[in-house]
C-alpha positions as CSV (number, residue, x, y, z in Angstrom):
1,N,-3.5,24.7,-6.2
2,P,-5.0,25.7,-2.7
3,A,-2.2,23.8,-1.0
4,V,0.6,26.3,-2.1
5,N,-1.4,29.3,-3.4
6,P,-3.6,31.4,-0.9
7,E,-5.6,32.7,-3.6
8,A,-6.4,29.5,-4.8
9,E,-7.5,28.5,-1.4
10,R,-9.7,31.6,-1.0
11,A,-11.4,31.1,-4.0
12,N,-12.0,27.2,-3.5
13,I,-13.6,28.4,0.0
14,A,-15.7,30.9,-1.5
15,T,-16.9,28.7,-4.7
16,K,-17.8,26.0,-2.4
17,T,-19.5,28.3,0.1
18,A,-21.4,30.0,-3.1
19,F,-22.6,26.3,-4.4
20,R,-23.5,24.6,-1.5
21,R,-25.4,27.3,0.6
22,R,-28.4,26.4,-2.1
23,F,-28.7,23.1,-0.6
24,A,-27.9,23.4,3.2
25,S,-31.7,22.3,4.0
26,R,-31.3,19.2,1.7
27,T,-31.8,16.0,3.8
28,E,-31.1,13.7,1.1
29,I,-27.8,15.2,0.9
30,A,-25.4,12.8,3.1
31,G,-22.0,14.9,2.7
32,W,-19.9,16.8,0.0
33,A,-16.3,15.6,-1.4
34,T,-14.2,18.2,0.3
35,G,-10.5,18.1,-0.3
36,C,-7.6,19.5,-1.8
37,P,-5.5,17.9,-4.8
38,R,-2.4,17.0,-4.7
39,F,0.0,19.0,-7.2
40,F,2.4,16.0,-8.2
41,R,0.0,14.1,-10.5
42,F,0.8,11.2,-12.6
43,G,1.9,12.5,-16.0
44,F,5.5,12.7,-14.5
45,D,5.1,16.5,-15.2
46,V,6.9,19.0,-13.3
47,P,4.4,21.0,-10.8
48,A,5.2,24.8,-10.3
49,V,5.8,24.4,-6.9
50,G,9.4,25.4,-6.4
51,N,8.6,28.3,-4.1
52,A,6.6,26.0,-1.7
53,W,9.9,23.8,-1.9
54,N,12.2,26.3,-1.3
55,T,10.4,27.5,2.1
56,W,10.2,23.9,3.4
57,L,13.6,23.5,3.0
58,H,14.5,26.3,5.0
59,Q,11.9,25.0,7.7
60,R,13.2,21.4,7.4
61,F,17.1,22.2,7.3
62,D,16.7,25.1,10.0
63,W,18.4,27.5,7.1
64,D,21.4,25.3,7.3
65,F,22.5,25.3,3.8
66,E,25.9,23.4,4.4
67,R,23.4,20.7,5.9
68,I,21.6,20.6,3.1
69,R,24.7,20.4,0.4
70,A,25.9,17.4,2.4
71,T,22.3,15.5,2.9
72,F,21.5,16.4,-0.8
73,S,24.8,16.2,-2.4
74,L,24.2,18.9,-4.6
75,E,25.3,19.5,-7.8
76,A,27.7,22.6,-8.6
77,D,25.4,24.8,-10.0
78,E,23.2,24.2,-7.0
79,T,24.6,27.3,-5.1
80,D,22.1,28.5,-3.1
81,W,18.3,27.9,-1.5
82,N,16.6,28.8,-5.0
83,R,18.6,26.3,-7.0
84,V,17.9,23.6,-5.2
85,R,16.1,21.2,-7.7
86,M,13.0,19.2,-7.1
87,P,13.4,15.5,-7.6
88,T,11.0,15.7,-10.2
89,E,13.7,17.8,-12.2
90,M,15.9,15.2,-12.0
91,D,17.2,11.9,-13.2
92,P,16.8,9.7,-11.5
93,Y,13.3,10.6,-11.2
94,F,11.3,10.5,-8.5
95,N,12.1,7.5,-7.1
96,H,13.9,5.5,-4.3
97,E,17.5,6.3,-5.7
98,N,16.6,9.8,-5.2
99,P,17.3,11.3,-1.7
100,R,15.1,14.3,-2.2
101,S,12.5,11.7,-3.2
102,Y,10.6,11.4,0.5
103,E,11.3,15.0,1.4
104,F,9.1,16.1,-1.6
105,A,6.4,13.5,-0.4
106,V,6.4,14.6,3.0
107,M,5.8,18.4,1.9
108,Q,3.1,17.5,-0.6
109,Q,1.1,15.3,2.2
110,T,2.2,18.3,4.7
111,L,0.9,21.0,2.4
112,V,-2.1,19.4,1.4
113,T,-3.4,18.1,4.5
114,K,-3.0,21.5,6.1
115,A,-4.8,23.1,3.0
116,L,-7.4,20.6,3.4
117,N,-8.5,21.0,6.9
118,R,-8.6,24.9,6.1
119,I,-10.7,24.2,3.6
120,I,-13.1,22.0,5.9
121,R,-13.2,24.5,8.4
122,G,-14.1,27.3,6.0
123,V,-17.0,25.7,4.3
124,R,-18.5,23.4,7.5
125,P,-20.8,26.0,8.6
126,V,-22.3,26.4,5.1
127,T,-23.7,22.9,5.4
128,P,-23.6,21.9,9.1
129,N,-25.6,18.8,8.8
130,H,-23.9,17.5,5.8
131,L,-20.6,15.4,6.2
132,M,-17.0,16.9,5.0
133,I,-15.9,13.6,2.8
134,T,-12.2,13.7,1.7
135,D,-11.5,11.5,-1.1
136,M,-8.3,9.7,-2.4
137,E,-7.8,8.7,-6.0
138,G,-6.6,4.9,-6.5
139,C,-3.2,5.7,-8.0
140,C,-2.2,7.9,-5.0
141,F,-1.8,4.1,-3.4
142,S,-1.8,1.8,-5.4
143,G,-0.1,2.7,-8.8
144,G,3.2,4.3,-7.5
145,H,2.3,7.4,-6.5
146,L,2.1,8.4,-2.5
147,T,-0.9,9.0,-0.4
148,S,-1.4,12.5,-0.9
149,F,-2.7,13.5,2.9
150,I,-1.6,12.4,6.1
151,P,-4.5,10.3,7.4
152,E,-4.2,10.9,11.3
153,H,-4.3,14.6,10.6
154,L,-7.4,14.6,9.0
155,E,-10.2,16.9,10.3
156,S,-13.0,15.2,7.7
157,D,-15.8,13.2,8.7
158,A,-15.4,10.3,6.4
159,L,-12.6,9.2,3.5
160,W,-13.4,8.0,0.4
161,L,-11.0,5.5,-1.0
162,E,-11.0,4.7,-4.7
163,S,-9.3,1.1,-5.4
164,Y,-8.4,0.0,-9.0
165,H,-8.8,-3.9,-8.8
166,W,-6.4,-4.2,-12.1
167,E,-3.6,-1.7,-10.5
168,G,-2.9,-2.9,-7.2
169,T,-1.2,-5.9,-8.3
170,R,-1.3,-4.8,-12.2
171,S,-3.3,-7.4,-14.3
172,Y,-2.1,-6.8,-17.6
173,S,1.0,-4.4,-18.8
174,S,0.2,-1.4,-21.0
175,E,2.1,0.7,-23.6
176,E,1.5,3.8,-21.1
177,K,3.5,1.6,-18.7
178,K,6.0,0.4,-20.1
179,N,7.2,3.9,-21.4
180,R,7.4,4.6,-17.6
181,Q,9.3,1.5,-16.6
182,P,12.9,3.1,-16.1
183,R,11.3,5.5,-13.5
184,M,8.8,3.2,-12.0
185,P,9.1,-0.5,-11.6
186,T,5.8,-2.1,-12.4
187,P,5.9,-5.9,-12.2
188,V,2.8,-7.3,-13.8
189,A,0.9,-10.8,-12.6
190,D,-0.5,-10.9,-16.5
191,K,-3.6,-12.8,-15.7
192,P,-7.3,-11.6,-15.3
193,S,-7.8,-9.6,-12.2
194,V,-10.4,-11.9,-11.0
195,E,-7.3,-14.4,-10.7
196,I,-4.9,-12.4,-8.6
197,V,-5.3,-13.8,-5.2
198,N,-3.1,-10.8,-3.5
199,A,-6.2,-8.3,-4.1
200,A,-6.9,-9.7,-0.6
201,G,-3.5,-8.3,0.8
202,Y,-3.9,-5.0,-1.1
203,V,-7.6,-4.2,0.1
204,Q,-6.6,-5.2,3.5
205,M,-3.8,-2.9,3.6
206,L,-5.4,0.0,2.0
207,T,-7.8,-0.2,4.6
208,R,-5.9,-0.8,7.3
209,L,-3.6,1.9,6.6
210,M,-6.4,4.3,6.1
211,R,-8.3,3.5,9.3
212,S,-5.6,5.3,11.4
213,S,-7.5,8.7,10.5
214,G,-9.9,7.2,12.6
215,K,-12.8,8.1,10.1
216,P,-15.5,5.8,8.6
217,L,-14.2,4.4,5.2
218,I,-16.0,4.6,1.8
219,L,-14.5,2.1,-0.8
220,C,-15.1,2.9,-4.7
221,H,-14.6,0.0,-6.8
222,G,-16.1,-1.2,-10.0
223,T,-14.7,-3.5,-12.9
224,D,-15.1,-3.2,-16.8
225,I,-16.7,-5.9,-18.5
226,G,-14.9,-7.5,-21.4
227,E,-12.0,-5.2,-21.3
228,K,-8.8,-7.4,-20.6
229,K,-6.3,-5.1,-19.2
230,R,-8.6,-3.5,-16.5
231,G,-11.7,-5.6,-16.3
232,V,-13.0,-9.0,-16.3
233,R,-14.1,-11.7,-18.9
234,D,-18.1,-11.4,-18.2
235,E,-20.8,-10.6,-15.8
236,S,-19.9,-14.1,-13.8
237,D,-16.3,-12.6,-13.1
238,Q,-17.9,-9.2,-12.4
239,E,-20.0,-10.7,-9.8
240,L,-17.0,-12.7,-8.1
241,L,-14.6,-9.7,-8.2
242,V,-17.0,-7.2,-6.7
243,A,-18.5,-9.4,-4.0
244,R,-14.7,-10.5,-2.8
245,Y,-13.3,-7.0,-2.9
246,N,-16.7,-5.7,-0.6
247,T,-15.8,-8.8,1.8
248,F,-11.9,-7.7,2.1
249,F,-13.1,-4.3,2.7
250,V,-15.6,-5.2,5.1
251,E,-13.8,-7.7,6.9
252,S,-10.7,-5.3,7.6
253,G,-13.1,-2.4,9.0
254,G,-14.5,-0.4,6.4
255,S,-18.4,1.0,6.3
256,A,-19.5,1.6,3.0
257,V,-19.2,0.8,-1.0
258,N,-19.9,3.3,-3.7
259,Y,-20.1,1.1,-6.8
260,W,-18.2,2.6,-10.1
261,C,-20.6,2.7,-11.9
262,W,-24.0,2.0,-10.7
263,S,-25.1,1.4,-14.1
264,D,-24.1,1.7,-17.7
265,D,-24.3,4.7,-20.3
266,E,-23.6,5.8,-23.6
267,L,-20.1,5.3,-23.3
268,S,-20.7,1.4,-22.3
269,K,-20.0,-1.3,-24.6
270,T,-23.5,-2.5,-24.1
271,Y,-24.7,0.9,-26.1
272,T,-22.5,1.1,-28.3
273,R,-22.3,-2.4,-29.8
274,Q,-26.0,-1.4,-31.2
275,F,-24.0,0.5,-33.7
276,G,-21.5,-2.1,-34.3
277,V,-18.7,-0.2,-32.6
278,E,-16.8,-1.4,-29.5
279,Y,-13.9,0.7,-27.9
280,G,-11.0,-0.8,-25.3
281,T,-8.0,0.6,-23.9
282,D,-6.1,-1.1,-27.1
283,T,-8.3,1.1,-29.6
284,D,-6.6,3.6,-31.6
285,P,-7.4,7.4,-30.2
286,S,-8.3,8.2,-33.6
287,D,-10.8,5.9,-34.1
288,K,-12.8,6.8,-30.7
289,K,-15.7,8.9,-30.5
290,Y,-15.3,8.9,-26.9
291,W,-12.2,9.7,-25.2
292,Q,-12.8,6.9,-22.4
293,A,-12.4,3.2,-23.2
294,G,-16.0,2.5,-23.5
295,E,-16.4,1.2,-19.9
296,T,-19.2,-1.4,-19.5
297,M,-19.1,-1.2,-15.6
298,G,-22.7,-1.0,-14.4
299,I,-24.2,-3.3,-11.7
300,V,-27.1,-2.9,-13.8
301,R,-27.3,-2.8,-17.7
302,Y,-27.7,0.1,-19.6
303,D,-31.1,-1.1,-20.6
304,G,-31.8,-0.9,-16.3
305,S,-32.1,-4.5,-16.3
306,E,-30.0,-6.1,-13.0
307,R,-26.8,-8.1,-13.7
308,P,-26.2,-11.4,-11.6
309,V,-23.6,-8.8,-9.0
310,T,-26.9,-6.9,-8.0
311,R,-27.6,-10.4,-5.8
312,H,-24.4,-9.8,-3.6
313,V,-25.0,-5.8,-3.7
314,A,-28.7,-6.0,-2.1
315,G,-27.7,-8.6,0.4
316,L,-24.4,-6.9,1.7
317,S,-26.6,-3.3,1.8
318,A,-29.2,-5.0,3.9
319,E,-26.8,-6.5,5.8
320,R,-24.8,-3.4,6.5
321,H,-27.5,-1.0,6.9
322,A,-27.0,1.4,10.2
323,R,-24.5,-1.0,11.4
324,S,-21.1,0.2,12.6
325,A,-17.9,-1.0,10.8
326,K,-16.3,-4.0,12.0
327,T,-13.7,-3.7,14.3
328,P,-10.9,-6.3,13.5
329,A,-7.8,-7.5,15.6
330,T,-4.8,-5.4,16.0
331,D,-2.7,-8.0,17.7
332,V,-0.6,-8.2,14.5
333,L,1.2,-5.3,13.0
334,V,2.7,-5.0,9.6
335,L,5.2,-2.1,9.7
336,L,5.8,0.0,6.6
337,P,8.7,2.1,6.6
338,S,7.8,5.3,5.0
339,P,11.0,6.2,3.2
340,V,10.8,3.2,1.1
341,F,7.3,3.8,0.3
342,Q,7.0,7.4,-0.4
343,S,8.3,7.5,-4.1
344,V,7.2,5.9,-7.4
345,Y,9.0,2.6,-6.1
346,R,6.1,2.6,-3.7
347,Y,4.3,0.4,-6.3
348,R,7.0,-2.2,-6.0
349,A,7.4,-1.9,-2.4
350,N,3.4,-2.8,-2.2
351,Q,3.7,-5.8,-3.8
352,T,5.6,-7.4,-1.0
353,A,3.6,-6.3,1.6
354,F,0.0,-7.3,-0.4
355,G,1.6,-10.7,0.0
356,V,2.5,-10.8,3.6
357,F,-1.1,-9.5,4.1
358,T,-2.6,-12.3,2.2
359,S,-0.3,-15.0,3.7
360,L,-1.2,-14.1,7.1
361,A,-5.0,-14.4,6.0
362,R,-4.2,-17.9,5.2
363,Q,-3.3,-18.6,8.7
364,G,-6.3,-16.8,9.7
365,V,-4.8,-13.6,11.2
366,L,-5.9,-10.2,9.8
367,A,-2.9,-7.7,10.1
368,D,-3.1,-3.9,11.0
369,A,-0.9,-1.7,8.8
370,A,1.0,1.6,10.1
371,M,3.8,3.4,8.3
372,T,7.0,4.6,10.4
373,S,5.9,8.0,10.4
374,A,2.7,10.1,9.4
375,G,3.9,13.6,7.9
376,E,7.0,15.0,10.1
377,D,5.9,12.7,13.2
378,L,7.7,9.5,13.5
379,L,6.1,6.4,14.9
380,K,5.9,6.3,19.1
381,V,6.5,3.3,20.9
382,E,3.2,3.7,22.7
383,E,1.7,2.7,19.0
384,L,3.7,-0.7,19.1
385,T,2.9,-1.5,22.7
386,G,0.1,-4.0,23.3
387,R,0.9,-5.8,19.7
388,K,1.8,-9.1,20.2
389,L,3.8,-9.4,16.6
390,V,5.0,-6.5,14.3
391,I,6.2,-7.5,10.8
392,L,8.5,-5.2,9.0
393,G,6.5,-5.2,5.7
394,V,9.5,-5.1,3.0
395,N,11.2,-7.3,1.2
396,S,14.6,-6.8,3.2
397,Y,15.2,-3.9,6.2
398,T,17.5,-1.5,4.5
399,R,16.3,2.0,4.6
400,D,13.9,4.0,7.4
401,H,13.9,6.8,10.0
402,P,17.0,6.1,12.0
403,E,15.2,6.9,15.2
404,I,13.2,3.5,13.9
405,P,15.2,0.5,15.2
406,D,15.8,2.5,18.7
407,R,11.7,2.4,19.2
408,L,11.7,-1.3,18.0
409,L,14.3,-2.1,20.5
410,E,12.2,-0.7,23.4
411,Y,9.0,-2.3,22.1
412,V,10.7,-6.1,22.1
413,R,12.4,-5.6,25.5
414,L,9.2,-4.6,26.9
415,G,7.7,-7.9,25.8
416,G,7.1,-7.7,22.2
417,T,7.5,-9.8,19.3
418,L,9.6,-8.4,16.0
419,C,10.0,-10.3,12.6
420,L,12.8,-8.5,10.8
421,P,14.1,-9.5,7.2
422,V,17.5,-8.7,7.8
423,A,19.9,-7.2,5.2
424,S,22.5,-5.5,7.7
425,H,23.4,-6.1,11.3
426,D,24.4,-2.5,12.0
427,T,24.0,0.0,9.6
428,L,20.7,1.5,7.7
429,L,19.9,4.0,5.1
430,D,18.0,7.1,6.5
431,A,15.1,9.1,4.4
432,W,17.7,10.6,2.7
433,L,20.1,7.7,1.5
434,V,22.8,8.2,3.9
435,R,24.0,5.3,5.4
436,R,23.7,5.5,9.6
437,E,25.3,3.1,12.0
438,S,22.2,1.6,14.4
439,S,23.6,0.1,17.7
440,S,19.7,-0.7,18.2
441,L,20.1,-2.6,14.8
442,R,22.7,-4.6,15.9
443,V,20.9,-5.7,18.9
444,L,18.3,-6.6,17.3
445,T,19.5,-8.8,14.6
446,G,21.5,-10.9,17.4
447,T,24.4,-11.7,15.1
448,R,28.1,-11.0,15.3
449,S,28.4,-10.7,11.5
450,C,26.1,-10.0,8.5
451,V,27.3,-10.6,4.6
452,P,24.9,-9.9,2.3
453,V,25.5,-12.4,-0.9
454,N,23.3,-12.1,-4.0
455,A,21.3,-15.3,-3.9
456,P,18.3,-15.6,-6.4
457,R,17.9,-19.1,-5.8
458,L,18.1,-20.9,-2.3
459,E,18.3,-24.8,-1.8
460,A,18.3,-27.4,0.7
461,V,15.5,-25.4,2.7
462,A,15.0,-27.3,5.8
463,G,13.1,-26.5,9.1
464,R,15.0,-27.0,12.2
465,H,12.2,-27.0,15.0
466,P,9.0,-28.7,14.9
467,A,6.7,-25.6,14.9
468,F,8.6,-24.6,11.7
469,E,8.3,-27.3,9.4
470,T,8.9,-26.2,6.0
471,G,6.9,-29.3,4.5
472,P,7.2,-29.9,0.4
473,L,9.5,-26.7,0.2
474,S,13.2,-27.5,-0.6
475,E,13.9,-24.9,-3.1
476,W,12.7,-21.3,-4.2
477,A,14.0,-18.9,-6.8
478,L,13.7,-15.2,-6.9
479,D,14.2,-14.2,-10.6
480,T,13.0,-10.6,-10.4
481,D,15.1,-7.3,-12.0
482,E,16.3,-6.4,-8.6
483,P,19.0,-8.7,-6.5
484,S,18.0,-10.9,-3.9
485,F,20.3,-10.8,-1.0
486,F,20.7,-13.6,1.5
487,A,22.2,-12.2,4.7
488,E,25.2,-14.9,5.7
489,T,24.9,-14.4,9.4
490,D,26.7,-15.7,12.4
491,P,24.1,-16.0,15.5
492,G,25.2,-15.6,18.9
493,P,25.0,-18.9,21.1
494,E,22.1,-17.8,22.8
495,A,20.1,-17.8,19.5
496,E,17.7,-20.9,18.0
497,V,18.0,-21.6,14.5
498,L,14.6,-22.5,13.0
499,A,15.0,-23.1,9.5
500,T,18.2,-23.4,7.5
501,A,19.1,-23.2,3.5
502,G,22.0,-24.8,2.5
503,G,23.0,-25.2,6.0
504,R,23.1,-21.5,7.0
505,P,20.8,-20.1,9.0
506,L,17.3,-19.0,7.1
507,L,15.1,-17.9,10.6
508,Y,16.3,-17.8,13.9
509,R,15.0,-16.3,17.1
510,H,16.8,-14.7,20.0
511,Q,15.3,-13.0,23.1
512,V,16.0,-9.6,24.0
513,G,14.7,-8.3,27.1
514,E,10.9,-9.7,27.6
515,G,11.0,-9.9,24.2
516,T,11.9,-12.0,20.9
517,V,13.3,-11.0,17.7
518,Y,12.6,-13.4,14.6
519,V,15.2,-12.6,12.1
520,F,14.6,-14.0,8.5
521,T,17.8,-13.7,6.4
522,W,16.6,-13.8,2.8
523,N,13.7,-12.0,1.4
524,L,10.0,-11.6,1.9
525,D,9.6,-11.4,-1.6
526,V,8.7,-15.1,-1.1
527,F,5.4,-14.4,-0.8
528,I,4.9,-12.3,-4.0
529,F,7.3,-13.8,-6.5
530,D,7.8,-17.5,-7.7
531,R,10.9,-16.8,-9.8
532,G,9.9,-14.4,-11.8
533,K,6.3,-15.1,-11.8
534,L,4.0,-12.2,-9.6
535,D,1.1,-13.1,-7.4
536,H,1.7,-16.9,-7.2
537,Y,-0.7,-19.4,-5.6
538,S,2.1,-21.4,-3.6
539,D,1.5,-21.4,0.7
540,W,4.6,-22.7,0.7
541,W,6.3,-19.9,2.9
542,D,3.2,-19.9,5.3
543,W,5.4,-22.2,7.9
544,I,6.8,-18.9,8.6
545,W,3.9,-17.1,10.3
546,R,2.1,-20.4,10.8
547,G,5.2,-21.2,13.5
548,I,5.7,-17.7,14.8
549,V,1.6,-17.2,15.3
550,S,1.6,-20.7,17.4
551,E,4.9,-19.8,19.3
552,I,3.5,-16.3,20.7
553,R,0.1,-18.0,21.1
554,I,-2.2,-15.5,19.0
555,Q,-5.5,-17.3,18.5
556,P,-6.6,-17.4,14.6
557,D,-9.5,-17.0,13.1
558,M,-9.6,-20.2,10.8
559,N,-13.3,-19.7,9.8
560,N,-12.5,-15.6,8.6
561,P,-14.7,-14.8,5.1
562,I,-10.8,-13.4,4.0
563,R,-9.3,-16.9,4.6
564,R,-12.4,-18.6,2.9
565,I,-11.7,-16.6,-0.2
566,V,-8.2,-16.8,-0.6
567,L,-8.4,-20.3,-0.4
568,E,-11.2,-20.8,-2.7
569,M,-9.3,-18.6,-5.3
570,M,-5.9,-21.0,-4.9
571,S,-8.2,-23.7,-5.6
572,R,-10.4,-22.6,-8.3
573,Y,-7.4,-20.9,-10.3
574,D,-4.3,-23.1,-9.4
575,S,-5.1,-26.3,-11.6
576,S,-2.3,-28.2,-9.4
577,R,-4.5,-28.1,-6.6
578,R,-7.7,-29.5,-8.2
């Protein structure tokens, strides 16, 4: 891998140079896929990057072995730098329970990004009139992996982002994923992809995170017709799903769409059916003539005839031709704690954030997205200044860089508004799972005490303020595989309780300096889970954002196309709404 092997990097540049030189004058070439692959792949194998890991730890821990011994709780046989195991060599594996997971993730991002930029500099002079396009595979974002580069540090000209509609919120389970379940939490919606309403949150979050690169974005997506686990039922559903994804992407600031695939081919069901053969993801490999599932993904059919989706494709192409990407509002920011998202737990953590984005869209609010760090660089207060509302987009705020509460506190004191799903009022786990005291978190929570109790069900939910009426919501259950803690708090006399559950504060606010903190005492999984069901169509918890948006006078766009699509999906697929 060029990121860890200088010889491989030189060979990569030399190969690209030799090949591309022949095409330097070709004006029909817009650009080249120019990147550096990740070295931790999806097969749960151990990458051969021990030397890079060793060097990285020396630099990050200032050659202080006692510090790393305490931070990583080294085993008895890990007696020197060369013996410190990677998280991919351990059990628990590369997940949120391993204090080394985040460190490995940052190492990969940093080394891959630096190598990628060196490759771009090396080959750009060969084709100066062509774009350098960096690509990101879909599973790097959606499937429990980690982003394989640092968007803010890229020197490419554009980003090509693959998006798996069936994997952002998984439509159906598969044996491959079940085997990973102990290592990688993968909740399943158990419904056709076209019916997954939180696809709206998935595409928004992906697009808004990648906009931090400052580069034009290209979305690559498509769907397999007639394949239950990763496709759609028919051509009508294909048209719906492609049109929705394109709308979510364009309205979030995307520039262009690349379809996977443009036409069916010899692997497609439309071809193999001529011979009485049809392959799918459940077909035994020994019965297949092809390694692939036999996808039928084309915008046009194998015989060249057009599918109904071409009407949308042609219309969008004409509408967006030669136009700059839209610039969506940035008043609201969903902030994602990097240590939570940089492990195979990311697939699970994504779900909560998707639900928050979708719920906000129902209120006519398109939110921006950011991580609390980019590689080794922590979020700066200046990146928050000017935002009217910052929402911590995790189920409960339990883990982050210890410096972040300080910066959130400064943002609020300067006049910002923060929504905080509280878990503890004075401590926070850091990136290495070390519990640290936080005086800033104590100020932000505004409570004299905080006792988390496992509460998978809340009853007697009621609003206590005209702007926070809970409507028909009176009880809710979160029957998930993880505890759902309710924080029993004791807000100070200056706090205002806006909603209660069983007579205890569920949502309250208090002023800090010139700003305000809204504290939610349960779990933001309410936006994604209804009991154990993933991707519910209920909008019963939208009163939280509706009230906050109204109180801080954010002007919603009730005619935004994403909002219209989300409401249409809820009506179409939820029989109780018809």
